[in-house]
LUMZA-959736 format. One record per residue (C-alpha): x, y, z. Coordinates in steps of 0.25 Angstrom, whole numbers, padded with zeros to 4 digits, always signed. Layout:
N
XYZ ...
END
This chain:
225
+0000+0000+0000 +0005+0013-0003 +0009+0022+0008 +0007+0035+0002 -0003+0045+0009 -0014+0047-0002 -0020+0060+0007 -0025+0070-0003 -0028+0084+0002 -0040+0091-0004 -0047+0104-0004 -0063+0105-0007 -0066+0111-0022 -0077+0120-0024 -0072+0126-0037 -0076+0117-0047 -0075+0117-0063 -0064+0116-0073 -0059+0129-0071 -0056+0127-0056 -0051+0113-0059 -0041+0121-0068 -0037+0131-0057 -0035+0120-0047 -0024+0112-0056 -0017+0126-0059 -0016+0127-0043 -0010+0112-0043 -0023+0108-0037 -0032+0096-0044 -0047+0094-0042 -0053+0081-0037 -0066+0075-0033 -0070+0067-0021 -0083+0058-0021 -0089+0045-0017 -0094+0039-0004 -0107+0044-0006 -0102+0058-0003 -0103+0071-0011 -0091+0073-0020 -0082+0083-0017 -0072+0091-0026 -0057+0093-0021 -0045+0100-0024 -0031+0093-0023 -0017+0096-0023 -0013+0091-0036 +0002+0088-0035 +0000+0081-0021 -0011+0072-0028 -0003+0071-0040 +0008+0065-0032 -0002+0055-0026 -0006+0051-0040 +0008+0047-0043 +0005+0034-0035 -0002+0022-0039 -0009+0021-0025 -0016+0034-0027 -0025+0029-0036 -0029+0016-0027 -0028+0022-0014 -0038+0027-0003 -0034+0042-0003 -0037+0052+0008 -0044+0064+0002 -0043+0076+0013 -0052+0089+0011 -0055+0099+0023 -0050+0089+0032 -0059+0078+0028 -0053+0065+0024 -0059+0056+0011 -0054+0041+0008 -0055+0041-0007 -0049+0034-0020 -0046+0041-0033 -0056+0038-0043 -0051+0046-0056 -0039+0056-0058 -0039+0065-0070 -0026+0069-0075 -0020+0081-0085 -0019+0074-0099 -0003+0077-0100 +0001+0084-0086 +0004+0077-0073 -0008+0082-0067 -0021+0078-0061 -0032+0085-0064 -0045+0078-0056 -0046+0067-0046 -0058+0060-0042 -0058+0053-0028 -0069+0043-0021 -0072+0042-0008 -0071+0028-0001 -0077+0024+0011 -0072+0013+0020 -0084+0004+0019 -0087+0005+0004 -0079-0001-0007 -0073+0006-0018 -0069+0004-0033 -0056+0007-0038 -0044+0003-0047 -0030-0001-0042 -0018-0005-0049 -0011-0018-0052 +0003-0021-0048 +0008-0032-0057 +0019-0040-0049 +0030-0050-0054 +0029-0047-0069 +0043-0048-0073 +0045-0061-0065 +0031-0067-0069 +0031-0081-0074 +0026-0078-0088 +0036-0066-0089 +0048-0071-0083 +0048-0086-0088 +0039-0084-0101 +0041-0071-0107 +0029-0066-0106 +0024-0051-0105 +0015-0045-0094 +0001-0039-0098 -0007-0031-0089 -0022-0030-0093 -0025-0022-0081 -0017-0013-0071 -0027-0009-0061 -0041-0015-0057 -0053-0010-0051 -0056-0015-0036 -0067-0013-0026 -0064-0014-0011 -0066-0006+0002 -0057+0006+0004 -0048-0002+0015 -0045-0013+0004 -0041-0005-0006 -0028-0009-0013 -0018+0000-0021 -0015-0011-0030 -0016-0025-0034 -0004-0035-0037 -0004-0044-0048 +0007-0054-0047 +0010-0060-0060 +0022-0069-0056 +0015-0083-0059 +0009-0077-0072 +0013-0085-0084 +0014-0082-0099 -0001-0081-0104 -0007-0080-0091 -0017-0068-0086 -0021-0065-0073 -0034-0059-0072 -0043-0051-0060 -0046-0064-0053 -0031-0068-0051 -0029-0054-0043 -0026-0056-0028 -0035-0044-0022 -0034-0040-0008 -0045-0043+0002 -0058-0034+0000 -0054-0030-0015 -0063-0034-0027 -0059-0032-0042 -0071-0024-0048 -0069-0031-0062 -0071-0044-0056 -0085-0041-0050 -0091-0040-0065 -0089-0056-0066 -0080-0066-0071 -0078-0061-0085 -0070-0048-0078 -0059-0056-0075 -0049-0046-0082 -0036-0051-0086 -0025-0042-0077 -0011-0047-0081 -0006-0058-0091 +0008-0062-0097 +0009-0064-0112 +0018-0068-0122 +0026-0056-0126 +0022-0051-0141 +0032-0054-0152 +0032-0045-0163 +0032-0051-0177 +0046-0051-0183 +0049-0051-0198 +0059-0064-0200 +0062-0073-0211 +0055-0083-0204 +0041-0077-0206 +0043-0070-0217 +0047-0075-0232 +0059-0071-0236 +0059-0062-0248 +0067-0067-0260 +0080-0058-0262 +0080-0048-0274 +0092-0049-0282 +0099-0036-0283 +0101-0029-0297 +0116-0033-0297 +0112-0048-0293 +0102-0047-0306 +0113-0043-0315 +0123-0054-0310 +0111-0063-0312 +0108-0059-0326 +0123-0060-0330 +0123-0075-0326 +0111-0077-0334 +0118-0070-0346 +0130-0079-0345 
END
């Protein structure tokens, strides 16, 4: 588990609209919204640089965050983040409140272990293919993992791990599997490396050699003799 303190200091925002948001960004602030838990949504203003530094950490996206406004603390998860198209800046964030006794839905990343030493790679020359890099889960806030580990050490060439092969912590469910058996998606597999077609004498007919002009003249002289 990450030991980073994801506590975000916020101010209530009453000046709304695109113009107000632009003024906030010029002042190194970023607009945000906090909603959920059957409570009224509130608009917030955050310190851009501090939040942007938190956003550099993977755990920020799958962690219970603490948002403090006017001395009140709110437990929340990040539901959406908008970024500038080419500048390293955040332009808006959506947070959803969490309640201790209510299950939440969120995406968490997958961490793949032992890829280089996997049987299908080390012994059989295969290549790892990731079909999923994150999964959607549902659980109580206290059971929220930052990530799931996927150990591929024993995976052989041509084999695939599916959602049902993942080891889940207690209290955690995969949302996709609640939809039925036909939603058991592939997670990772080991395939044979792709071989590009090579032009070789074995696969192509060898064109007959065309005599040069000099060789043709020598042949003509021999015929005259």
